[in-house]
PALUMLO-603728 format. One record per residue: x, y, z of N, C-alpha, C, O in turn; residue number from 1; residue in one letter. Coordinates in steps of 0.001 Angstrom, whole numbers, plus 500000, padded with zeros to 6 digits. Atoms other than C-alpha are relative to their C-alpha. Example, Ala and Ser with C-alpha at 12.3 -4.5 7.8 and 13.67 -1.06 7.14 Angstrom:
     nxx     nyy     nzz    caxx    cayy    cazz     cxx     cyy     czz     oxx     oyy     ozz    n  res
  500890  498810  500000  512300  495500  507800  500900  501200  500000  501936  501181  500665    1    A
  499180  498810  499940  513670  498940  507140  499230  501090  500730  499739  502198  500899    2    S
This chain:
     nxx     nyy     nzz    caxx    cayy    cazz     cxx     cyy     czz     oxx     oyy     ozz    n  res
  501002  499675  498978  515798  476309  509252  498899  500855  499375  499184  501733  498560    1    X
  501122  499248  500564  512324  477666  508439  499136  500552  501118  499005  499938  502177    2    X
  500963  499441  499064  509902  479957  510247  498686  499240  499875  498510  498412  498981    3    X
  501309  500641  500045  506350  478859  511005  499242  500332  498728  498375  499567  498305    4    X
  500699  499626  501232  505210  480704  507884  500617  499368  498764  500169  499623  497646    5    X
  499404  500715  501113  507451  478531  505725  501153  500705  499338  501744  500156  498408    6    X
  498903  499240  500581  510053  481198  504923  501288  499671  500754  501303  499687  501985    7    X
  498739  500368  499378  513654  480210  505592  500542  501142  500847  500527  502301  500430    8    X
  499433  498984  499110  515245  482029  508526  501316  500529  499472  501756  501603  499883    9    X
  498716  499583  500545  518492  482237  506542  499853  500944  498802  500842  501498  498322   10    X
  500237  499181  501185  516897  484177  503687  499755  501447  500412  498982  501708  501334   11    X
  500205  498574  499732  517100  487988  503691  498645  500410  499426  498438  500371  498213   12    X
  501352  499674  500440  513486  489112  503549  499542  501343  500556  500071  501846  501548   13    X
  500694  498789  499552  511339  492223  503884  498507  499705  499930  498023  499145  498947   14    X
  501456  500193  499991  507663  492116  504873  499329  501336  499725  499576  502323  500417   15    X
  500736  498788  500353  505405  494682  503227  498508  499749  500164  498040  498610  500148   16    X
  501454  500094  499818  501736  495421  503729  499349  501201  499335  499887  502307  499380   17    X
  500785  498888  500531  499151  497521  501920  498569  499842  500459  498033  498734  500493   18    X
  501369  500058  499470  495724  498441  503268  499312  501336  499789  499827  502383  500181   19    X
  500886  498836  500073  492991  500895  502365  499180  499997  501288  498289  499167  501464   20    X
  500590  500044  498656  491891  501781  505893  498667  500735  500094  498043  500730  501155   21    X
  501336  499380  500025  488769  503770  504875  499833  501006  501137  498755  501130  501719   22    X
  500040  499006  498936  489644  506486  507381  499859  499409  501392  499580  500132  502349   23    X
  500194  500647  498709  489504  503919  510187  498541  499712  500318  498195  499399  501457   24    X
  501435  500185  499799  485747  503555  509684  499621  498540  499807  499771  497991  498715   25    X
  500421  501391  500072  484455  500077  510485  498528  499869  499684  497826  500873  499561   26    X
  501419  500226  500299  481081  498477  509734  499069  500449  501123  497863  500588  500914   27    X
  500794  499476  498889  479908  499676  513146  499859  501517  499936  499299  502134  500842   28    X
  500056  498559  500259  480230  503240  511730  500810  500792  501013  500575  501984  501210   29    X
  499134  499332  499028  482856  504038  514352  501398  500140  499418  501958  499189  498872   30    X
  498639  499762  500481  486167  505616  513415  500978  499701  501132  500925  500312  502200   31    X
  499122  500458  498931  488917  503904  515357  501355  499605  499409  501514  498506  498878   32    X
  498668  500298  500522  492571  504116  514344  500748  499001  500874  501705  498377  500416   33    X
  499362  500999  499155  493536  501959  517309  499786  498604  499432  500674  497757  499526   34    X
  500252  501305  500631  491914  499009  515527  500925  499802  498811  501433  498704  498584   35    X
  499091  500072  501147  493963  499806  512436  501416  499672  500472  502065  498774  499934   36    X
  498651  500209  499476  497193  499990  514422  500165  498577  500523  501177  497932  500251   37    X
  499908  501337  499418  496470  496738  516273  500113  498931  498919  500892  497988  499060   38    X
  499944  501013  501047  495870  494794  513070  501321  500058  499241  501912  499022  498936   39    X
  498709  499889  500691  498944  496171  511317  501106  499413  500869  501950  498666  500374   40    X
  498960  500506  499107  501094  495402  514349  499950  498486  500118  500987  497858  500331   41    X
  500118  501458  499938  499770  491837  514400  500816  499327  498898  501357  498239  499096   42    X
  499255  500579  501123  501417  491238  511015  501448  500484  499950  502250  499951  499184   43    X
  498629  499500  499844  504571  493211  511917  500700  500260  498669  501783  499726  498430   44    X
  499315  499688  501257  505355  494597  508458  501187  500932  500234  501176  501751  501153   45    X
  498885  499060  499977  508670  496335  507878  499614  501311  499328  500097  502382  499694   46    X
  500476  498838  500758  506928  498698  505459  498500  499828  499796  498047  498751  499409   47    X
  501436  500068  500234  503224  499502  505278  499558  501221  499204  499948  502348  499507   48    X
  500630  498935  500773  501335  501551  502689  498526  500057  500382  497823  499050  500292   49    X
  501380  499828  499561  498011  502943  503933  499308  501018  499104  499817  502118  498884   50    X
  500798  499083  500806  495354  504498  501715  498793  500478  500803  498388  499856  501785   51    X
  501152  499351  499362  492437  506742  502711  500276  500301  501475  499461  500013  502351   52    X
  499703  499430  498687  494169  508195  505741  499244  501331  500074  499365  502169  499181   53    X
  500943  498873  500001  491703  510838  506869  499979  500689  501364  499611  500083  502371   54    X
  500064  499194  498776  492015  513602  509476  498891  501043  499941  498809  501914  500807   55    X
  501004  498946  500168  489056  515614  508241  498882  499928  501024  498164  500906  501234   56    X
  500967  500129  498916  486821  514266  510985  500788  499696  501258  501547  498728  501293   57    X
  499187  500138  498798  488260  514613  514450  499802  498638  500644  498671  498193  500840   58    X
  500036  501301  499353  489121  511297  516067  500376  500144  501466  500982  501139  501865   59    X
  499711  499908  498572  489429  510548  519750  501495  499912  500273  501987  500522  501222   60    X
  498576  500194  499727  493091  509495  519455  500846  501219  499638  501828  501519  500316   61    X
  499115  498979  500532  494449  512422  517515  499254  500924  499064  498218  500554  498510   62    X
  500552  499104  501008  493675  515446  515392  500708  499832  498669  500275  500408  497671   63    X
  499248  500218  501232  496225  514278  512785  500247  498505  499845  501144  497942  500474   64    X
  499890  501448  500194  495776  510703  511592  501358  499618  499419  501896  498566  499764   65    X
  498703  500300  500603  498991  510847  509538  501079  499880  501079  501832  498907  501108   66    X
  498985  499998  498952  501152  511724  512549  499783  498851  500980  500743  498218  501420   67    X
  500304  501076  499061  499378  509232  514807  500452  498656  499446  501100  497886  500156   68    X
  499648  501285  500603  499853  506306  512399  501510  499870  499816  502068  498794  500030   69    X
  498541  500041  500168  503481  507209  511658  500691  499679  501311  501601  498851  501345   70    X
  499376  500223  498696  504375  507312  515358  499744  498587  500502  500616  497978  501121   71    X
  500370  501314  499479  502545  504057  516114  500607  498851  499205  500792  497757  499738   72    X
  499655  501121  500882  503813  502031  513148  501414  500033  499436  501738  499190  498599   73    X
  498639  500085  500525  507425  502884  512461  500829  501251  500115  502055  501171  500191   74    X
  499255  498764  499810  508369  506522  512781  500508  500644  498726  500570  501871  498647   75    X
  499539  499462  501283  509702  506918  509227  498812  500016  499043  498307  498963  498656   76    X
  501233  499887  500773  506840  508236  507120  500176  500949  498820  500872  501961  498906   77    X
  500118  499117  501156  506250  509710  503689  498523  500083  499651  497837  499064  499564   78    X
  501437  499779  500145  502851  511233  502996  499665  500728  498705  500475  501472  498153   79    X
  500571  499222  501085  500737  512502  500158  498630  500483  500474  497642  499753  500411   80    X
  501254  499419  499501  498076  514822  501610  499311  500653  498808  499623  501779  498421   81    X
  500583  499624  501281  495867  515115  498575  498861  501000  500126  498636  501808  499225   82    X
  501103  499071  499758  492917  516991  500043  500243  500665  501347  500411  499989  502362   83    X
  499829  499234  498761  493348  519739  502633  498728  500796  500257  498283  501575  499414   84    X
  501254  499331  499626  490247  520994  504438  500201  500702  501339  501195  500444  502018   85    X
  499844  499294  498715  489698  523273  507456  500114  499065  501200  500750  499412  502196   86    X
  499979  500906  498852  489218  520237  509718  501007  498863  499846  500989  497926  500644   87    X
  498984  501036  500129  492128  518120  508422  500318  499643  498566  499856  500295  497629   88    X
  499491  500403  501316  493757  516306  505512  499591  498560  499669  499191  497781  500534   89    X
  500344  501333  500504  493123  513222  503382  501035  499589  498970  501468  500410  498163   90    X
  499054  500480  500997  495510  511052  501376  500497  498619  500346  499761  497802  500899   91    X
  499435  501306  499669  497847  508101  501721  501448  500165  500429  502046  501226  500254   92    X
  498684  499905  499380  501170  507284  503339  500747  498683  499907  500149  497615  499784   93    X
  499116  501154  499847  504126  504913  503461  500726  500167  501329  501286  501226  501613   94    X
  499341  499977  498687  505495  504054  506909  500970  498834  500062  500610  497700  499747   95    X
  498939  501010  500022  508769  502161  507359  500743  499986  501330  500876  501015  501992   96    X
  499137  500080  498822  510860  500879  510249  501411  500487  499681  502214  500715  500586   97    X
  498674  499562  500433  513896  501964  508195  499910  501361  499312  498835  501756  498862   98    X
  500004  498683  500653  514916  505356  506770  499654  499905  498514  499847  498874  497870   99    X
  500322  499885  501421  513734  506478  503352  500647  501261  499436  500848  502241  500154  100    X
  499413  498832  500652  515288  508875  500858  499510  500072  498556  498810  499184  498070  101    X
  500339  499806  501419  514851  510230  497323  498495  499851  499758  498069  499225  498787  102    X
  501461  500125  500090  511098  510534  497881  499427  501042  499045  499801  502214  499072  103    X
  500708  499110  500923  508904  512006  495164  498511  499654  500062  498137  498482  500010  104    X
  501446  500184  500086  505132  512492  495250  499568  500448  498606  499485  501644  498327  105    X
  500349  499716  501388  504081  512269  491611  498496  500236  499873  497692  499410  500306  106    X
  501402  499688  500234  500813  513920  490668  499494  499202  498799  499958  499409  497677  107    X
  500577  500772  501109  498787  511443  488586  498501  500289  499881  497737  499462  499382  108    X
  501414  499625  500074  495467  513286  488856  499562  500092  498544  500355  500415  497660  109    X
  500541  500033  501358  493213  513055  485812  498825  500963  499899  497781  500784  500526  110    X
  501030  499002  500254  491223  516051  484636  499411  500533  501311  500159  500965  502188  111    X
  500623  499414  498817  488699  517145  487272  499620  498962  501055  498856  499248  501977  112    X
  500336  501044  499049  488520  513871  489130  500801  500177  501292  501648  501065  501388  113    X
  499350  499898  498693  489697  513302  492714  501524  499995  499851  502053  499217  499057  114    X
  498536  499980  500096  493404  514167  493213  500604  498634  500347  500153  497952  501268  115    X
  499320  501275  499777  495718  511148  493023  501507  500237  499915  501964  501151  499229  116    X
  498541  499872  500034  499450  510677  493611  500644  498649  500237  500053  497755  500843  117    X
  499153  501149  499709  502163  508045  493649  501118  500470  500921  501786  501464  500636  118    X
  498862  499726  499127  504623  508077  496544  501129  499061  499587  501044  497849  499782  119    X
  498834  500794  500412  507960  506906  495155  501142  500297  500964  501437  501461  501238  120    X
  498944  499795  499021  510800  506367  497611  500997  498858  499958  500739  497817  499353  121    X
  498974  501024  499867  513955  504399  498345  500110  499653  501477  500468  500499  502296  122    X
  499943  500450  498605  513812  502347  501554  501352  499336  500242  501756  498439  499502  123    X
  498655  500511  499721  517196  501618  503111  499901  498842  500998  500043  499032  502206  124    X
  500143  501188  499169  516707  498076  504413  501389  499473  500384  502378  499849  499754  125    X
  498706  500605  499650  519482  496081  506168  500560  499108  498902  501736  498746  498929  126    X
  499594  500882  501085  519598  493950  503009  500250  500752  498697  500388  500141  497637  127    X
  499789  499188  501188  520116  496842  500602  498790  500860  499700  497732  500668  500299  128    X
  501100  499087  500309  517944  499570  499065  498857  499299  499272  499070  498394  498465  129    X
  501200  500513  500661  514398  498795  497979  499243  501182  499403  498799  502077  500122  130    X
  500764  498983  500720  512739  500984  495360  498518  499676  500165  498088  498561  499871  131    X
  501405  500261  499672  509070  501375  496325  499117  501106  499453  499479  502282  499473  132    X
  501013  499044  500445  506016  503040  494847  498666  499601  500609  498214  498470  500432  133    X
  501301  500232  499374  502747  503334  496800  498942  500785  499244  499125  501969  498961  134    X
  500985  499390  500894  499591  504069  494821  498587  499877  500559  498291  499007  501378  135    X
  501443  500113  499827  495879  504725  495087  499392  500571  498728  499273  501786  498569  136    X
  500423  499578  501332  494464  504816  491577  498530  500404  499984  497798  500217  500955  137    X
  501330  499430  500148  491258  506352  490273  498924  498987  499699  499196  497794  499558  138    X
  501166  500860  500136  487773  504968  489737  499542  499803  498560  498802  498858  498287  139    X
  500478  500128  501379  487252  505502  485988  501031  499282  499142  502225  499309  499439  140    X
  499109  500738  500899  488700  503399  483153  501019  500921  499352  502207  500602  499310  141    X
  499085  499067  500668  490178  506399  481331  501055  500514  500969  502225  500658  500613  142    X
  499085  499516  498974  491724  507668  484548  501088  498962  500276  502266  499313  500354  143    X
  499016  501037  499694  493420  504331  485276  500919  499715  498814  502086  499375  499008  144    X
  499116  500149  501167  494713  504032  481701  501094  501054  500025  502265  500756  499793  145    X
  499036  498906  499870  496377  507418  482139  501010  499694  501094  502209  499897  500906  146    X
  499127  500266  498860  497796  506367  485495  500896  498792  499768  502030  498770  500246  147    X
  499179  501178  500302  499029  502979  484239  501208  500382  499150  502292  499826  499324  148    X
  498857  499543  500808  501197  504760  481668  501041  500684  500872  502241  500527  500649  149    X
  499063  499336  499089  502725  506858  484435  500738  498978  500852  501942  499112  501073  150    X
  499367  501050  499202  503391  503767  486564  501064  499269  499194  502085  498859  499745  151    X
  499001  500629  500859  505229  502242  483621  501283  500803  499994  502370  500233  500080  152    X
  498808  499153  500019  507594  505218  483495  500749  499922  501330  501979  499884  501347  153    X
  499355  500113  498692  508253  505002  487244  500762  498687  500099  501900  498656  500566  154    X
  499378  501319  499908  509010  501297  486997  501236  499924  499124  502283  499457  499572  155    X
  498904  500161  500951  511239  501506  483948  501177  500914  500305  502298  500642  499877  156    X
  498906  499083  499665  513265  504422  485326  500664  499647  501324  501681  500241  501681  157    X
  499490  500331  498675  513882  502787  488702  500947  498818  499995  501193  498217  498949  158    X
  499095  501145  499868  516273  500120  490008  499277  498687  499698  498050  498629  499620  159    X
  500566  501305  500334  515794  496450  489206  499140  499458  501139  498103  498844  500889  160    X
  500743  500516  498851  514609  495612  492744  498942  501018  500394  499253  502039  501007  161    X
  501082  499025  499844  511218  497328  492941  498749  499309  500513  498449  498181  500123  162    X
  501319  500454  499582  507921  496860  494746  499019  501153  499809  499311  502300  500148  163    X
  501076  499023  500183  504693  498661  493819  498764  499424  500674  498381  498286  500404  164    X
  501101  500541  499219  501731  498324  496150  498973  501074  500288  499276  502266  500262  165    X
  501053  499051  499687  498428  499909  497028  498635  499519  499556  498425  498335  499293  166    X
  501362  500243  500471  494776  500132  496034  499955  500441  498540  500005  501633  498238  167    X
  499935  499707  501428  494702  499885  492243  498607  500247  499403  498494  500665  498251  168    X
  501380  499749  500454  490874  500126  491970  499724  499386  498625  498918  499908  497855  169    X
  500082  500608  501335  491177  497819  488967  499543  498562  500153  500282  497724  500671  170    X
  500568  501333  499805  488949  494761  488873  499799  499248  498680  499337  498107  498686  171    X
  500237  500611  501304  488846  494015  485140  501189  499128  499610  502299  499635  499452  172    X
  498950  500893  500477  490867  490953  484118  500446  500458  498613  499625  500685  497725  173    X
  499386  499462  501224  493222  492077  481342  499651  501471  499782  499719  501962  498656  174    X
  500182  498568  500094  492319  495684  482097  501337  500697  499850  502387  500059  499931  175    X
  498779  499264  500329  494847  498420  481402  501052  499900  501095  502238  499743  500806  176    X
  499023  500035  498905  496449  498376  484842  500587  498605  500151  501807  498454  500216  177    X
  499494  501354  499816  496697  494611  485234  500864  499554  498830  501912  498941  499034  178    X
  499207  500395  501171  497933  494066  481690  501374  500648  500041  502385  499997  499778  179    X
  498733  499271  499951  500608  496727  482111  500901  499486  501113  502071  499182  500878  180    X
  499166  500339  498856  501806  495776  485577  500382  498526  500050  501472  498196  500519  181    X
  499630  501416  500046  501699  492000  485115  501199  499777  499091  502012  498882  499323  182    X
  498852  500116  500916  504146  492489  482248  501269  500530  500648  502343  499958  500469  183    X
  498823  499367  499409  506476  494740  484238  500473  499286  501266  501666  499261  501570  184    X
  499679  500620  498713  506315  492826  487523  499630  498521  499970  498448  498185  500040  185    X
  500313  501431  500072  506619  489024  487318  499396  499446  501283  498724  498415  501244  186    X
  500598  500443  498748  505641  488687  490992  498857  500906  500399  499029  502123  500457  187    X
  501115  499163  499553  502203  489856  492119  499005  499162  500791  498817  497974  500527  188    X
  501014  500658  499184  499561  489004  494702  498682  499956  499231  498521  500621  498207  189    X
  501265  500147  500723  496044  488021  493722  498810  499790  500934  497755  499343  500486  190    X
  501102  500221  499066  493901  487906  496890  498851  500984  499773  499075  502144  499427  191    X
  501169  499136  500069  490362  489283  496791  499874  500760  501313  499948  500169  502391  192    X
  499943  499152  498800  490103  492197  499209  498799  500916  500183  498682  501572  501218  193    X
  501113  499042  499902  486899  494132  498515  498720  499388  499430  498766  498690  498418  194    X
  500170  499352  498693  484300  494428  499902  500420  499063  501127  500341  497842  500992  195    X
  499371  500786  498940  485788  493275  503184  499089  498911  500560  499557  497826  500903  196    X
  500907  500975  499379  482658  491498  504462  499768  498785  499104  499416  497713  499597  197    X
  500141  501120  500934  482484  489322  501296  500853  500317  498768  500329  500769  497750  198    X
  499080  499531  501055  485560  489874  499100  499750  499340  498638  499731  498116  498510  199    X
  500223  500451  501361  484899  489605  495384  501059  500517  499032  501292  499912  497986  200    X
  499106  499317  500929  487504  491937  493837  501394  500124  500597  501550  500418  501782  201    X
  498595  499863  499571  491313  491972  494031  500485  501409  499692  501298  501612  498791  202    X
  499643  498602  500247  491650  495753  494233  501366  500353  500575  502080  501188  500020  203    X
  498779  499659  499263  494598  495817  496645  501052  498939  499680  500817  497744  499859  204    X
  499025  500979  500485  497798  494233  495360  501419  500454  500320  501688  501623  500596  205    X
  498563  499778  499890  501544  493924  495739  500637  499463  498725  500435  498302  498368  206    X
  499242  500388  501189  503706  493838  492592  501486  500130  500306  501893  501049  501017  207    X
  498568  499865  499759  507434  493197  492611  500813  499354  498876  500324  498516  498118  208    X
  499005  500594  500879  510456  492370  490538  501346  500093  500711  501538  501007  501513  209    X
  499917  500978  501081  512828  490571  489905  499158  498741  500248  498487  498615  501273  210    X
  500711  501269  499892  511327  487127  489306  500415  499274  501271  501601  499206  501593  211    X
  499719  500740  498788  511073  485135  492493  500078  500851  501249  500278  500317  502340  212    X
  499916  499136  498825  511083  488164  494792  498819  499767  500955  498984  499817  502174  213    X
  501183  500223  499173  507528  487452  496011  500007  498553  500500  499771  497619  499734  214    X
  499948  501330  499411  507858  484507  498387  498611  499494  500366  498281  498337  500104  215    X
  501366  500376  499641  504298  484476  499708  499208  501266  500288  499781  502322  500556  216    X
  500875  498874  499677  501316  486752  500263  498721  499456  500611  498320  498321  500356  217    X
  501216  500426  499329  498186  486627  502362  499189  501224  500414  499654  502360  500323  218    X
  500859  498944  499495  495288  488644  503739  499496  499603  501383  499842  498538  501893  219    X
  500494  500241  498648  493478  488860  507075  498517  500369  500062  498182  501553  500098  220    X
  501441  499712  499989  489659  488522  507162  499532  500785  501216  498482  501426  501158  221    X
  500446  499266  498811  489488  490011  510664  500081  501513  499804  499537  502273  500605  222    X
  499900  498566  500277  490349  493397  509127  498653  500609  499640  498512  501832  499627  223    X
  501324  499461  500355  486696  493716  508121  499374  500778  501153  498434  501544  500944  224    X
  500527  499247  498866  486053  495058  511613  500481  501443  500018  499939  502270  500752  225    X
  499388  498678  499941  488171  498134  510877  499899  500788  498707  500148  501994  498714  226    X
  500009  499318  501301  487701  498960  507159  499094  499247  499042  498638  498144  499342  227    X
  500766  500692  501034  485768  498123  504002  500903  499244  499026  500402  498603  498102  228    X
  499030  500786  500775  488963  496642  502441  500724  499043  500938  500847  499310  502133  229    X
  499053  500856  499299  491112  493715  503536  501410  500397  499582  501606  500911  498480  230    X
  498613  499678  500364  494885  494203  503614  500643  498871  499191  500112  497764  499104  231    X
  499131  501022  500610  497537  492361  501615  501368  500108  500665  501946  501192  500750  232    X
  498681  500071  499396  500731  491268  503351  500850  499094  499124  500365  498069  498645  233    X
  499129  500785  500868  503705  489937  501391  501407  499911  500565  501929  500866  501140  234    X
  498603  500234  499617  507099  488462  502164  500837  500046  498744  500583  499302  497796  235    X
  499164  499788  501179  509781  489599  499712  501432  499553  500260  501997  499845  501314  236    X
  498598  500400  499909  513197  488048  499110  500869  501134  499482  500616  501673  498405  237    X
  499107  498921  500392  515971  490619  498955  501280  499481  499373  502221  500245  499157  238    X
  498853  500587  500667  518441  488232  497371  499507  499183  498823  498458  498544  498902  239    X
  500293  500873  501132  518399  486558  493979  501270  499671  499251  501231  498943  498259  240    X
């Protein structure tokens, strides 16, 4: 038996999603986290990684975007609040319908550039534990080279079943990040996600191992109404 998306109903799967939500700011210059929540819920991911979560500008729904998104999308949340200001925080988060443990927020900041971190955690799915790392890498080549080396250590020290997802800010074919991660993760998405109104660059990606774990991946062009990035959604097999 197969679902409408072509994935067998008998196969143990996990659906993951990654999206740089740009603080909930759409092309209409309106900040609206309800639009973000509605789009994520449409794809019903088991785990979602969100970048550029921003509470520094007060929103109508909440004074804390992290808490609002966690409550709306799963309840189990791990956060990296990288910038703290008098009017709120900025960073990224992982939200899961299942419990998480052994969480570490690794500082991968480079020199005086914007603070960056990797959220590494173990998600306790009904099909067994899933080692996950959520990232938002830097904008300079040197910065990403530094960060790619750190991602290698996280991958090589973790369990065999691993997914790494986020905004890699890496658009150069055979660049340091892609070369490194393509070698470590035989399964990876490749959709173009930025800029949302006319996607040219595959900045947002899902990487996974072992071979064959990535069953399918897709994006959603309607997300351009809520952010300057498109999301990536992926179906992962938890058996091999």
